[in-house]
N, C-alpha and C positions, 0 to 999 in steps of 0.2 A: 765707353771706350770703343774706338773704331776697330773694324776687322783687321786693318793694317797694323794697328798697335798691338792687338792680340797676337798676330802672326810673328811679331818681332820680339815677343817675350821669351825669356830664358828660363827653362825648367831645370831646377837643380835640387839635389837632396840637401837637407839641412841637418847638420850634426851640432848638438848643443853641449857646451861645457858648463856644468852647474856647480861643481866643486872646484877642487884644485886641478891643475892640468894633468895630474897623475890619475885622477878618477876616470871612470868609464864615461865616454861620450854617450849622449842620448840621441837616438835617431828620431827626428821629428817628421820624416817623410819628405815627399817631393813638393816643392812650392814653385809657383810661377813668379819670376822677378821681371820688372820692367827693363832692367839692364843688369849686366854683370856687376855684382857688388864688389867693393874694394875694402881692404882692411881699414877699420875705423868707422865704416858706415854703421848707422844705427838702424835696427829693424824693429818693427812692431808686429808680432805674430799672434794671431788669435788662436787660443786652444781652449776648447770648452767655452765658457762664458767670460773668459778673462784675457786681457791683452798682456802679452809677455814682451819684455824689452830686452834686446840683445845688441851686442856690439860685434861686428864681423872681425874675426882674428885673421882669417886667410881663406883663400879659395884654392882647393886642390884640383888641378886639371889632370884629366886622364886622356891624353891625345891618342890617336890611332894612326897607323901608317896608311897612306893613300892606297885604295884598292883592296884593303884586307876585309871589307864587308862589315867592319865594326863601326859603331857610332861613337864619336868622342863624347865624353861625359865630364862633369865637374861637380864638386860638392862644396858647400859653404860650411865653414867651421866658425861658430859664433859663441861668445860668452854670454850667459844669461845674467842680466843685471837687475831684474826685478819684474814685478807684475802689478797690475792695477786695473 
């Protein structure tokens, strides 16, 4: 991967839904994405020695006002669909 590609990556927190939507989300930490994911995108995330498969439900954007000194952030909410 080139330095330019790495500079264009998007770092976001990943929240995972493993049970029903009423269950508590699991925080899987920050991950670097090649691009902003869209609902329906499939993810393969390695945890420990296992690949976990997820489907993106939504991306929550947290914008900031210009000049307020804060960094805008976003996080991905995804449904766990299996491991292997």
